[in-house]
Backbone as JSON, one array per atom type, in Angstrom:
{
  "sequence": "MHLAAVVLLALAGLLAGWSAWLRWTGLGTSAADDRGRAWVAALWAAFACLTAGLLASLVEAGHRDFCYFVLAVWAAVAAALFVGRSLSTPSLPLLMLPIAAVALLLAMAGFFRLGAGQGDLTRLGGTPVIVWIHVGFMLAAMAVLLVAGAAGALYLVARRALKRDSGRGLRLPPLPLLEQLTERAVVVGTALLSAGIATGGAAMQISTGFTLVSPAALIGLGHLVVLLFALGLRATGRLPRHRLATVAVVSLALSAAGGMAVLVLAHGL",
  "N": [[0.9, -1.2, -0.02], [2.07, 1.14, 0.64], [3.69, 1.67, -1.63], [1.63, 2.1, -3.5], [0.53, 4.47, -2.49], [2.6, 6.22, -2.81], [2.91, 6.27, -5.53], [0.4, 7.46, -6.29], [0.49, 9.95, -4.99], [2.64, 11.05, -6.39], [1.5, 11.02, -8.92], [-0.54, 12.89, -8.36], [0.81, 15.24, -8.05], [1.94, 15.67, -10.52], [-0.28, 16.05, -12.1], [-1.34, 18.31, -10.95], [0.77, 20.17, -11.52], [0.45, 19.99, -14.36], [-1.99, 21.03, -14.6], [-1.52, 23.71, -13.88], [0.29, 24.46, -15.95], [-1.47, 24.35, -18.1], [-3.29, 26.35, -17.42], [-1.71, 28.59, -17.39], [-0.63, 28.79, -20.1], [-3.0, 29.09, -21.33], [-3.87, 31.69, -20.54], [-5.13, 34.8, -21.92], [-5.44, 33.76, -24.41], [-7.19, 32.56, -27.47], [-8.0, 30.04, -26.92], [-8.69, 29.86, -24.31], [-11.1, 29.13, -23.14], [-11.56, 26.29, -23.69], [-9.14, 25.31, -22.58], [-9.61, 26.1, -20.07], [-11.64, 24.37, -19.18], [-10.1, 22.0, -19.13], [-7.96, 22.47, -17.35], [-9.28, 22.8, -14.98], [-10.56, 20.19, -14.79], [-8.13, 18.67, -14.57], [-7.05, 19.6, -12.23], [-9.02, 18.86, -10.23], [-8.67, 16.05, -10.65], [-6.17, 15.74, -9.64], [-6.56, 16.27, -7.04], [-8.25, 14.16, -6.39], [-6.4, 11.99, -6.79], [-4.69, 12.56, -4.76], [-6.16, 12.34, -2.5], [-6.84, 9.6, -2.66], [-4.42, 8.57, -2.39], [-3.76, 9.4, 0.28], [-5.66, 7.91, 1.7], [-4.63, 5.43, 1.12], [-2.1, 5.54, 2.3], [-2.88, 5.83, 4.96], [-3.86, 3.24, 5.39], [-1.45, 1.85, 5.37], [0.42, 0.9, 8.0], [3.07, 1.04, 8.54], [4.55, 3.33, 7.8], [4.11, 5.77, 9.18], [4.97, 8.44, 9.5], [5.3, 9.32, 6.97], [2.7, 9.24, 6.09], [1.65, 11.21, 7.69], [2.85, 13.51, 6.48], [1.73, 13.36, 3.92], [-0.93, 13.92, 4.64], [-0.65, 16.6, 5.49], [-0.01, 17.82, 3.07], [-2.52, 17.17, 1.64], [-4.23, 18.66, 3.19], [-3.47, 21.21, 2.69], [-3.89, 21.53, -0.11], [-6.66, 21.07, -0.16], [-7.51, 23.34, 1.24], [-6.67, 25.35, -0.45], [-8.23, 24.69, -2.67], [-10.81, 25.25, -1.51], [-10.66, 27.94, -1.03], [-10.19, 28.89, -3.72], [-12.79, 28.02, -4.82], [-14.54, 29.5, -3.34], [-13.83, 32.14, -3.71], [-13.69, 32.44, -6.33], [-11.22, 32.26, -7.83], [-9.27, 32.75, -10.48], [-6.57, 32.23, -11.03], [-5.83, 29.99, -9.61], [-4.64, 27.32, -10.1], [-1.97, 28.23, -10.57], [-1.22, 28.98, -8.14], [-1.02, 26.52, -6.88], [1.22, 25.43, -7.78], [3.61, 25.47, -6.02], [2.74, 23.58, -4.02], [2.37, 21.33, -5.64], [5.03, 20.74, -6.21], [6.04, 20.14, -3.69], [4.48, 17.92, -3.2], [5.65, 16.19, -5.17], [8.35, 15.96, -4.41], [7.95, 14.74, -1.9], [6.87, 12.37, -2.64], [9.05, 11.39, -3.96], [10.79, 10.96, -1.78], [9.31, 9.15, -0.25], [9.38, 6.95, -2.09], [12.22, 6.3, -1.96], [12.23, 5.26, 0.51], [11.04, 2.82, 0.34], [10.61, -0.46, 1.63], [11.85, 0.08, 3.91], [11.54, 0.1, 7.43], [9.28, 1.2, 9.95], [10.3, 4.02, 11.37], [11.38, 6.43, 13.96], [9.29, 9.18, 14.26], [9.68, 11.86, 12.24], [11.34, 14.65, 13.52], [11.42, 18.04, 14.74], [13.44, 19.89, 16.88], [12.77, 18.1, 18.8], [9.94, 17.8, 18.72], [7.32, 16.17, 17.03], [6.92, 16.58, 13.43], [4.42, 16.86, 12.32], [3.0, 18.06, 14.29], [4.16, 20.58, 14.37], [3.29, 21.43, 11.81], [0.49, 21.39, 12.21], [0.39, 23.35, 14.15], [1.26, 25.6, 12.69], [-0.74, 25.94, 10.65], [-2.76, 26.53, 12.37], [-1.98, 28.88, 13.55], [-1.78, 30.49, 11.32], [-4.35, 30.67, 10.54], [-5.61, 31.92, 12.72], [-4.22, 34.39, 12.62], [-5.26, 35.44, 10.15], [-8.04, 35.4, 10.61], [-8.13, 37.22, 12.77], [-7.58, 39.61, 11.28], [-9.82, 39.51, 9.81], [-11.83, 39.93, 11.74], [-11.07, 42.46, 12.72], [-11.49, 44.04, 10.36], [-14.27, 43.62, 10.03], [-15.3, 44.67, 12.35], [-14.64, 47.29, 11.95], [-16.14, 47.84, 9.68], [-18.76, 47.68, 10.8], [-18.67, 49.73, 12.62], [-18.27, 51.98, 10.79], [-20.54, 51.71, 9.27], [-22.58, 52.22, 11.0], [-21.85, 54.9, 11.68], [-22.26, 56.3, 9.32], [-24.97, 55.94, 8.92], [-25.88, 57.57, 10.89], [-25.22, 60.04, 9.93], [-22.72, 60.87, 10.6], [-19.68, 62.68, 10.8], [-17.39, 61.16, 11.28], [-17.79, 58.68, 9.99], [-16.99, 59.3, 7.33], [-14.35, 59.46, 7.52], [-13.29, 56.97, 7.93], [-12.21, 53.83, 6.44], [-13.72, 53.19, 3.16], [-16.94, 51.46, 2.85], [-17.25, 49.29, 0.91], [-14.57, 48.51, 0.5], [-13.98, 47.53, 3.08], [-15.99, 45.49, 3.36], [-15.26, 43.74, 1.33], [-12.57, 42.91, 2.18], [-13.21, 41.77, 4.67], [-14.88, 39.64, 3.84], [-13.11, 38.16, 2.23], [-11.01, 37.57, 3.99], [-12.47, 35.95, 5.82], [-13.04, 33.79, 4.34], [-10.53, 32.71, 3.66], [-9.36, 32.28, 6.16], [-11.17, 30.35, 7.15], [-10.6, 28.23, 5.49], [-7.86, 27.76, 6.18], [-8.31, 27.23, 8.94], [-9.8, 24.84, 8.63], [-7.74, 23.09, 7.5], [-5.86, 23.19, 9.74], [-7.52, 21.88, 11.62], [-7.81, 19.43, 10.44], [-5.13, 18.31, 10.32], [-4.69, 18.51, 12.92], [-6.06, 16.32, 13.99], [-4.39, 14.19, 13.37], [-2.04, 15.01, 14.87], [-3.1, 14.86, 17.42], [-3.03, 12.34, 18.05], [-0.5, 11.6, 18.83], [0.15, 13.21, 20.77], [0.18, 14.31, 24.21], [-2.17, 14.75, 26.72], [-3.98, 16.14, 25.19], [-7.08, 15.96, 23.71], [-9.98, 15.04, 21.81], [-12.09, 16.11, 23.23], [-11.0, 18.27, 24.7], [-11.0, 21.71, 25.73], [-9.82, 23.56, 23.95], [-10.05, 22.08, 21.49], [-12.7, 21.62, 21.23], [-13.67, 24.32, 21.05], [-12.38, 25.0, 18.66], [-13.51, 23.25, 16.81], [-16.3, 24.03, 16.99], [-15.99, 26.67, 16.16], [-15.21, 26.37, 13.63], [-17.63, 25.25, 12.54], [-19.36, 27.47, 12.87], [-18.32, 29.23, 11.02], [-18.38, 27.92, 8.57], [-21.16, 27.58, 8.3], [-22.13, 30.28, 8.23], [-20.66, 31.13, 5.72], [-21.99, 29.31, 4.02], [-24.75, 30.44, 4.12], [-24.04, 33.01, 3.11], [-23.27, 32.37, 0.49], [-25.69, 31.66, -0.52], [-27.07, 34.02, -0.62], [-28.37, 34.78, 1.78], [-27.32, 35.88, 3.81], [-26.8, 39.04, 5.12], [-24.58, 41.83, 4.5], [-23.69, 43.22, 6.82], [-24.2, 41.31, 8.71], [-22.43, 39.34, 8.08], [-20.09, 40.72, 8.65], [-20.53, 40.9, 11.51], [-20.36, 38.09, 12.19], [-17.6, 37.88, 11.57], [-16.45, 39.3, 13.62], [-17.36, 37.85, 15.83], [-15.93, 35.54, 15.23], [-13.27, 36.45, 15.68], [-13.41, 36.71, 18.4], [-13.76, 34.03, 19.06], [-11.34, 33.0, 18.16], [-9.53, 34.08, 19.9], [-10.43, 33.0, 22.22], [-9.91, 30.25, 21.77], [-7.1, 30.42, 21.51], [-6.4, 31.12, 24.15], [-7.34, 28.85, 25.49], [-5.58, 26.97, 24.66], [-3.24, 27.95, 25.84], [-3.87, 27.78, 28.58], [-4.09, 25.04, 28.71], [-1.49, 24.15, 28.3], [0.14, 25.63, 30.1], [-1.41, 25.8, 32.35], [-3.6, 27.4, 34.79]],
  "CA": [[-0.04, 0.02, 0.03], [2.91, 2.24, 0.6], [3.9, 2.02, -3.0], [0.38, 2.84, -4.16], [0.41, 5.84, -1.88], [3.84, 6.96, -3.44], [2.55, 6.55, -7.0], [-0.69, 8.37, -6.43], [1.01, 11.24, -4.68], [3.47, 11.57, -7.65], [0.54, 11.45, -10.1], [-1.27, 14.12, -8.0], [1.79, 16.32, -8.25], [2.07, 15.9, -12.02], [-1.56, 16.64, -12.57], [-1.49, 19.77, -10.43], [1.56, 20.92, -12.44], [-0.08, 20.12, -15.72], [-3.11, 22.06, -14.56], [-0.92, 25.15, -13.77], [0.76, 24.82, -17.2], [-2.61, 24.64, -18.96], [-3.83, 27.73, -17.13], [-0.66, 29.64, -17.78], [-0.58, 28.94, -21.39], [-4.42, 29.66, -21.73], [-4.25, 33.09, -20.3], [-5.07, 35.65, -22.96], [-5.5, 33.2, -25.82], [-8.48, 32.24, -27.94], [-8.29, 28.76, -26.4], [-8.93, 29.91, -22.91], [-12.26, 28.39, -22.62], [-11.14, 24.81, -23.73], [-8.13, 25.01, -21.67], [-10.16, 26.41, -18.71], [-12.2, 23.12, -18.68], [-9.12, 21.13, -19.03], [-7.08, 22.69, -16.2], [-10.28, 22.38, -13.81], [-10.47, 18.69, -14.63], [-6.83, 18.16, -14.06], [-6.91, 20.08, -10.73], [-9.77, 17.95, -9.43], [-8.17, 14.81, -10.76], [-5.02, 15.69, -8.81], [-7.11, 16.15, -5.57], [-8.68, 12.83, -6.32], [-5.37, 11.1, -6.54], [-4.07, 12.91, -3.53], [-7.12, 11.78, -1.49], [-6.69, 8.13, -2.76], [-3.0, 8.39, -1.74], [-3.92, 9.63, 1.69], [-6.29, 6.73, 2.06], [-3.62, 4.26, 0.98], [-1.05, 5.7, 3.35], [-3.61, 5.59, 6.28], [-3.93, 1.81, 5.57], [-0.19, 1.37, 5.66], [0.8, 1.38, 9.3], [4.53, 1.05, 8.68], [5.19, 4.6, 7.44], [3.18, 6.75, 9.72], [5.58, 9.77, 9.21], [4.93, 9.59, 5.43], [1.2, 9.46, 6.1], [1.33, 12.66, 8.22], [3.18, 14.5, 5.48], [0.68, 13.37, 2.89], [-2.01, 14.59, 5.25], [-0.4, 17.93, 5.55], [-0.23, 18.31, 1.59], [-3.8, 17.13, 1.4], [-4.92, 19.82, 3.91], [-3.01, 22.54, 1.98], [-4.67, 21.43, -1.36], [-8.12, 21.23, 0.22], [-7.64, 24.64, 1.7], [-6.57, 26.19, -1.61], [-9.5, 24.61, -3.43], [-11.83, 25.92, -0.78], [-10.57, 29.43, -1.28], [-10.57, 29.05, -5.03], [-14.12, 27.85, -5.21], [-15.4, 30.5, -2.68], [-13.62, 33.51, -4.13], [-13.61, 32.4, -7.84], [-9.82, 32.67, -8.11], [-8.85, 32.33, -11.87], [-5.19, 31.68, -11.05], [-5.7, 28.93, -8.55], [-3.55, 26.26, -10.57], [-0.6, 28.78, -10.43], [-0.96, 28.94, -6.68], [-0.9, 25.12, -6.58], [2.51, 24.96, -8.17], [4.54, 25.03, -4.85], [2.13, 22.4, -3.39], [2.57, 20.33, -6.48], [6.43, 20.54, -6.03], [6.19, 19.39, -2.46], [3.94, 16.65, -3.5], [6.57, 15.35, -5.9], [9.53, 15.73, -3.47], [7.46, 13.75, -0.88], [6.72, 10.97, -3.31], [10.41, 10.75, -4.03], [11.25, 10.52, -0.5], [8.6, 7.96, 0.03], [10.11, 5.92, -2.96], [13.52, 5.91, -1.58], [12.01, 4.58, 1.79], [10.41, 1.61, 0.2], [11.24, -1.51, 2.27], [12.28, 0.54, 5.15], [10.5, -0.19, 8.48], [8.93, 2.39, 10.52], [11.31, 4.56, 12.33], [10.81, 7.44, 14.88], [8.72, 10.24, 13.62], [10.62, 13.06, 11.83], [11.02, 15.72, 14.64], [12.13, 19.4, 14.78], [13.49, 20.34, 18.17], [12.12, 17.13, 19.66], [8.6, 17.8, 18.49], [6.93, 15.65, 15.65], [6.77, 17.66, 12.38], [2.96, 16.95, 12.12], [2.48, 19.04, 15.31], [4.47, 21.87, 13.89], [2.39, 21.74, 10.7], [-0.83, 21.8, 12.76], [0.37, 24.7, 14.82], [1.47, 26.56, 11.6], [-2.09, 26.18, 10.05], [-3.74, 27.17, 13.25], [-1.56, 30.24, 13.73], [-2.0, 31.22, 10.16], [-5.83, 30.96, 10.63], [-5.81, 33.03, 13.79], [-3.92, 35.76, 12.09], [-6.14, 35.87, 9.06], [-9.31, 35.64, 11.28], [-8.02, 38.57, 13.36], [-7.75, 40.62, 10.31], [-11.28, 39.55, 9.37], [-12.57, 40.57, 12.77], [-10.85, 43.89, 12.68], [-12.29, 44.7, 9.27], [-15.59, 43.46, 10.4], [-15.68, 45.71, 13.4], [-14.52, 48.69, 11.33], [-17.31, 47.89, 8.88], [-19.98, 47.99, 11.71], [-18.6, 51.2, 13.1], [-18.4, 52.88, 9.74], [-21.93, 51.59, 8.84], [-23.37, 52.96, 12.05], [-21.62, 56.29, 11.65], [-22.89, 56.72, 8.05], [-26.49, 55.97, 9.14], [-26.16, 58.74, 11.82], [-24.72, 61.13, 9.2], [-21.58, 61.34, 11.45], [-18.39, 62.92, 9.91], [-16.51, 60.15, 11.46], [-17.86, 57.6, 8.91], [-16.33, 59.63, 6.15], [-12.85, 59.31, 7.82], [-12.98, 55.54, 7.94], [-12.22, 53.18, 5.15], [-15.01, 52.82, 2.57], [-17.65, 50.29, 3.14], [-17.02, 48.28, -0.02], [-13.29, 47.95, 0.76], [-14.03, 46.74, 4.32], [-16.66, 44.32, 3.1], [-14.34, 42.71, 0.58], [-11.49, 42.48, 3.06], [-13.85, 40.85, 5.57], [-15.3, 38.4, 3.28], [-12.0, 37.42, 1.74], [-10.2, 37.07, 5.18], [-13.14, 34.95, 6.47], [-12.97, 32.55, 3.47], [-9.12, 32.14, 3.77], [-9.3, 31.9, 7.61], [-11.93, 29.14, 7.24], [-9.74, 27.28, 4.84], [-6.72, 27.47, 7.04], [-8.71, 26.51, 10.13], [-10.04, 23.46, 8.24], [-6.53, 22.42, 7.41], [-5.53, 22.96, 10.99], [-8.3, 20.83, 12.29], [-7.5, 18.1, 9.72], [-3.83, 17.91, 10.79], [-4.73, 18.32, 14.47], [-6.48, 14.84, 14.39], [-3.14, 13.34, 13.5], [-1.24, 15.42, 15.95], [-3.67, 14.48, 18.63], [-2.72, 10.82, 18.36], [0.86, 11.41, 19.24], [0.4, 14.24, 21.88], [-0.3, 13.94, 25.51], [-3.04, 15.76, 27.34], [-4.89, 16.86, 24.19], [-7.95, 15.08, 23.16], [-11.03, 15.87, 21.11], [-12.94, 16.88, 24.17], [-10.29, 19.32, 25.24], [-11.61, 23.01, 25.46], [-9.34, 24.09, 22.61], [-10.47, 21.32, 20.31], [-14.22, 21.94, 21.07], [-13.79, 25.74, 20.46], [-11.97, 24.97, 17.2], [-14.65, 22.68, 15.94], [-17.41, 24.98, 16.92], [-15.57, 27.82, 15.35], [-15.3, 25.92, 12.05], [-19.07, 25.02, 12.18], [-19.99, 28.8, 12.75], [-17.88, 29.95, 9.8], [-19.03, 27.15, 7.41], [-22.66, 27.85, 8.37], [-22.21, 31.6, 7.7], [-20.35, 31.21, 4.42], [-23.11, 28.85, 3.36], [-25.78, 31.47, 4.08], [-23.56, 34.07, 2.3], [-23.3, 31.91, -0.81], [-27.08, 31.61, -1.01], [-27.54, 35.36, -0.51], [-29.27, 34.86, 2.93], [-26.6, 36.57, 5.07], [-26.48, 40.5, 4.67], [-23.19, 42.33, 4.73], [-23.48, 43.57, 8.2], [-24.19, 40.02, 9.46], [-21.05, 38.69, 7.85], [-19.17, 41.44, 9.62], [-20.68, 40.47, 12.92], [-19.74, 36.78, 12.23], [-16.16, 38.0, 11.74], [-16.18, 39.73, 14.99], [-17.53, 36.63, 16.74], [-14.86, 34.7, 14.95], [-12.15, 37.0, 16.32], [-13.55, 36.32, 19.84], [-13.59, 32.54, 19.28], [-9.8, 32.67, 17.95], [-8.91, 34.43, 21.15], [-10.75, 32.03, 23.29], [-9.07, 29.03, 21.45], [-5.62, 30.56, 22.02], [-6.46, 31.1, 25.6], [-7.56, 27.5, 25.95], [-4.31, 26.33, 24.48], [-2.21, 28.47, 26.91], [-4.34, 27.15, 29.82], [-3.76, 23.54, 28.63], [-0.11, 23.96, 28.23], [0.74, 26.1, 31.29], [-2.27, 25.89, 33.58], [-4.23, 28.76, 35.12]],
  "C": [[0.9, 1.21, 0.01], [3.3, 2.78, -0.8], [2.88, 2.64, -3.74], [0.25, 4.23, -3.68], [1.47, 6.71, -2.64], [3.3, 7.39, -4.85], [1.38, 7.56, -7.07], [-0.38, 9.7, -6.05], [1.86, 11.84, -5.81], [2.5, 11.95, -8.74], [-0.23, 12.72, -9.6], [-0.44, 15.35, -8.34], [1.95, 16.67, -9.68], [0.86, 16.42, -12.57], [-1.71, 18.07, -12.15], [-0.49, 20.64, -11.26], [1.16, 21.07, -13.9], [-1.25, 21.12, -15.74], [-2.55, 23.47, -14.51], [-0.51, 25.44, -15.14], [-0.43, 25.1, -18.16], [-3.22, 26.06, -18.68], [-2.97, 28.73, -17.55], [-0.74, 29.88, -19.22], [-1.91, 29.36, -21.98], [-4.76, 30.99, -21.5], [-4.07, 33.99, -21.51], [-5.07, 35.09, -24.27], [-6.92, 32.91, -26.18], [-8.94, 30.89, -27.42], [-8.55, 28.69, -24.89], [-10.04, 29.18, -22.43], [-12.04, 26.77, -22.54], [-10.1, 24.55, -22.71], [-8.63, 25.19, -20.26], [-10.83, 25.03, -18.2], [-11.13, 22.08, -18.47], [-8.32, 21.26, -17.73], [-8.06, 22.45, -14.89], [-10.3, 20.95, -13.63], [-9.23, 18.19, -14.13], [-6.58, 18.52, -12.62], [-7.66, 19.03, -9.83], [-9.22, 16.47, -9.5], [-6.94, 14.65, -9.85], [-5.48, 15.59, -7.32], [-7.67, 14.81, -5.42], [-7.67, 11.84, -5.99], [-4.73, 11.31, -5.27], [-4.87, 12.15, -2.35], [-6.97, 10.16, -1.48], [-5.35, 7.82, -2.13], [-3.04, 8.49, -0.28], [-4.5, 8.37, 2.35], [-5.3, 5.52, 2.24], [-2.57, 4.37, 2.01], [-1.58, 5.43, 4.7], [-3.72, 4.08, 6.64], [-2.54, 1.17, 5.98], [0.31, 1.84, 6.98], [2.4, 1.53, 9.46], [5.28, 2.35, 8.32], [4.32, 5.68, 7.9], [3.8, 8.16, 9.53], [5.16, 10.27, 7.85], [3.53, 9.99, 5.35], [0.97, 10.87, 6.68], [1.69, 13.78, 7.19], [2.2, 14.55, 4.39], [-0.54, 14.14, 3.48], [-1.85, 16.11, 5.24], [-0.53, 18.58, 4.1], [-1.73, 18.25, 1.23], [-4.59, 18.33, 1.92], [-4.66, 21.03, 3.21], [-3.85, 22.59, 0.68], [-6.12, 21.7, -1.17], [-8.37, 22.72, 0.53], [-7.6, 25.62, 0.44], [-7.83, 25.94, -2.51], [-10.7, 25.3, -2.8], [-11.85, 27.41, -1.06], [-10.73, 29.75, -2.71], [-12.06, 28.99, -5.39], [-14.9, 29.06, -4.52], [-15.2, 31.96, -3.3], [-13.46, 33.49, -5.74], [-12.26, 32.87, -8.27], [-9.37, 32.02, -9.49], [-7.42, 31.74, -11.85], [-4.81, 30.66, -9.99], [-4.68, 27.92, -8.89], [-2.15, 26.85, -10.36], [-0.26, 28.74, -8.97], [-0.66, 27.59, -6.21], [0.46, 24.63, -6.96], [3.49, 24.6, -7.0], [3.97, 23.81, -4.14], [2.49, 21.12, -4.25], [4.15, 19.88, -6.39], [6.67, 19.79, -4.82], [5.62, 18.03, -2.56], [5.03, 15.53, -4.19], [7.86, 14.99, -5.13], [9.13, 14.62, -2.37], [7.42, 12.4, -1.44], [8.11, 10.39, -3.6], [11.06, 10.21, -2.87], [10.58, 9.34, 0.0], [9.07, 6.64, -0.84], [11.37, 5.45, -2.43], [13.4, 5.18, -0.11], [11.38, 3.16, 1.66], [11.24, 0.47, 0.84], [11.81, -1.14, 3.53], [11.17, 0.4, 6.16], [10.15, 1.25, 9.0], [9.79, 2.91, 11.61], [10.59, 5.68, 13.27], [10.25, 8.51, 13.83], [9.69, 11.34, 13.37], [10.26, 14.15, 12.95], [11.97, 17.0, 14.22], [12.21, 19.82, 16.26], [12.74, 19.45, 19.08], [10.62, 17.0, 19.58], [8.28, 17.13, 17.12], [6.63, 16.76, 14.62], [5.28, 17.95, 12.28], [2.39, 18.02, 13.14], [2.92, 20.42, 14.9], [3.61, 22.31, 12.7], [1.06, 22.13, 11.18], [-0.72, 23.2, 13.33], [0.55, 25.87, 13.69], [0.12, 26.91, 10.82], [-2.96, 26.91, 11.06], [-3.33, 28.7, 13.54], [-1.82, 31.15, 12.62], [-3.59, 31.64, 10.06], [-6.07, 31.95, 11.55], [-5.46, 34.32, 13.26], [-4.8, 36.3, 11.0], [-7.57, 36.17, 9.62], [-9.32, 36.92, 12.15], [-8.15, 39.68, 12.42], [-9.21, 40.81, 9.86], [-12.1, 40.31, 10.48], [-12.39, 41.97, 12.9], [-11.62, 44.68, 11.62], [-13.7, 44.57, 9.44], [-16.12, 44.49, 11.4], [-15.52, 47.13, 12.75], [-15.74, 48.92, 10.45], [-18.6, 48.3, 9.61], [-19.94, 49.35, 12.17], [-18.86, 52.19, 11.95], [-19.92, 52.93, 9.21], [-22.79, 52.47, 9.72], [-23.07, 54.46, 11.84], [-22.21, 57.03, 10.44], [-24.4, 56.9, 8.22], [-26.73, 57.24, 9.95], [-25.68, 60.04, 11.16], [-23.52, 61.84, 9.96], [-20.37, 61.61, 10.5], [-17.42, 61.89, 10.19], [-16.49, 59.0, 10.52], [-17.19, 57.99, 7.64], [-14.66, 59.44, 6.3], [-12.41, 57.93, 7.86], [-12.85, 54.99, 6.56], [-13.56, 52.95, 4.56], [-15.53, 51.49, 2.8], [-17.28, 49.11, 2.22], [-15.57, 47.65, 0.17], [-13.3, 47.03, 2.04], [-14.86, 45.45, 4.13], [-15.86, 43.31, 2.34], [-13.27, 42.2, 1.36], [-12.06, 41.5, 4.06], [-14.2, 39.58, 4.97], [-14.09, 37.53, 2.75], [-11.17, 36.76, 2.92], [-11.08, 35.89, 5.83], [-12.94, 33.65, 5.67], [-11.56, 32.04, 3.65], [-8.99, 31.6, 5.2], [-10.0, 30.53, 7.7], [-11.21, 28.04, 6.55], [-8.53, 26.84, 5.69], [-7.11, 26.81, 8.4], [-9.17, 25.06, 9.8], [-8.81, 22.57, 8.14], [-5.88, 22.05, 8.8], [-6.12, 21.95, 11.74], [-7.97, 19.33, 11.66], [-6.1, 17.53, 10.2], [-3.85, 17.75, 12.24], [-5.27, 17.06, 14.86], [-5.35, 13.95, 14.33], [-2.22, 13.67, 14.62], [-1.73, 15.07, 17.31], [-3.28, 13.16, 19.15], [-1.43, 10.68, 18.89], [1.17, 12.44, 20.33], [-0.27, 13.77, 23.14], [-1.08, 15.07, 26.09], [-3.98, 16.6, 26.57], [-5.76, 15.98, 23.55], [-9.11, 15.82, 22.4], [-12.08, 16.4, 21.98], [-12.17, 17.97, 24.96], [-10.99, 20.6, 24.82], [-11.13, 23.56, 24.14], [-9.96, 23.41, 21.37], [-12.05, 21.58, 20.13], [-14.48, 23.25, 20.58], [-13.47, 25.71, 19.02], [-13.09, 24.34, 16.33], [-15.85, 23.53, 15.85], [-17.26, 26.28, 16.15], [-15.77, 27.65, 13.89], [-16.85, 25.73, 11.56], [-19.68, 26.43, 11.91], [-19.63, 29.39, 11.39], [-18.39, 29.29, 8.58], [-20.48, 27.54, 7.25], [-22.84, 29.35, 7.68], [-21.73, 31.75, 6.24], [-21.4, 30.39, 3.51], [-24.33, 29.68, 3.16], [-25.36, 32.52, 3.16], [-23.59, 33.65, 0.89], [-24.79, 31.8, -1.36], [-27.79, 33.0, -0.91], [-28.5, 35.6, 0.72], [-28.59, 35.59, 4.11], [-26.23, 37.96, 4.55], [-25.01, 40.76, 5.04], [-22.82, 42.54, 6.13], [-23.5, 42.3, 9.09], [-22.88, 39.32, 9.27], [-19.95, 39.35, 8.69], [-19.29, 41.12, 11.15], [-20.19, 39.11, 13.13], [-18.19, 36.89, 12.43], [-15.74, 38.59, 13.08], [-16.32, 38.58, 15.99], [-16.36, 35.65, 16.47], [-13.47, 35.16, 15.54], [-12.22, 36.63, 17.8], [-13.27, 34.83, 20.1], [-12.09, 32.25, 18.94], [-9.17, 33.0, 19.26], [-9.24, 33.51, 22.24], [-10.06, 30.71, 23.03], [-7.63, 29.18, 21.99], [-5.55, 30.66, 23.49], [-6.54, 29.73, 26.13], [-6.25, 26.66, 25.72], [-3.32, 26.72, 25.53], [-2.65, 27.83, 28.24], [-3.9, 25.69, 29.83], [-2.29, 23.36, 28.79], [0.59, 24.46, 29.56], [-0.08, 26.17, 32.53], [-2.78, 27.33, 33.82], [-3.18, 29.61, 35.78]]
}
């Protein structure tokens, strides 16, 4: 199964690279529509191969560290696809090029480890790499959602000031700019949070004192549910602009609560 996971991972990297090449060569040409359909198909085929590779690596218990790296790549690709679908990003395949390169390098590393038994998990500073990857995703999500919360709060303040014909509203950034920044930050933050929770499930299995019912884990899962529900309503036109801004402010509070829960878990009250 390890060989199957390696082959599928390499195929996913090649397909993602091909999708990027199709998108790049199709920009500004008369064949853009035909190539557009081709790069979308190639991109989703790459994700399907990556998902199958992840499942194959999960079955193979002898290369757990390889499985965790595949999970990290899968989470990054899933997050990028989520952002691309939500924001209609036309250059999504070009953004996938670094991930495709990492997938190919990881497949090469997995190939050279064929026949090797399970060793200790790759570590940085004594900490398993999957934990660092999880922390990286969560910190990035927190940073982006803090931006979303700040923009959302400014949107609410500016909207209230303009309704009152206050001169302060004219001194704040324009509402369309704040709305766009809030929505984009919420989408990107949701994608990063999803990736963080996906890798957190693996990190949880090799960490002590952190379980699915830990306050930080419960806050993170609840946070993700709130964001996905809000984006779902937004996609169907049932969530007004000011409500999305309110969700962004609530998300900021949940991010702070999650960070505090982690600190309490690590260091105590």
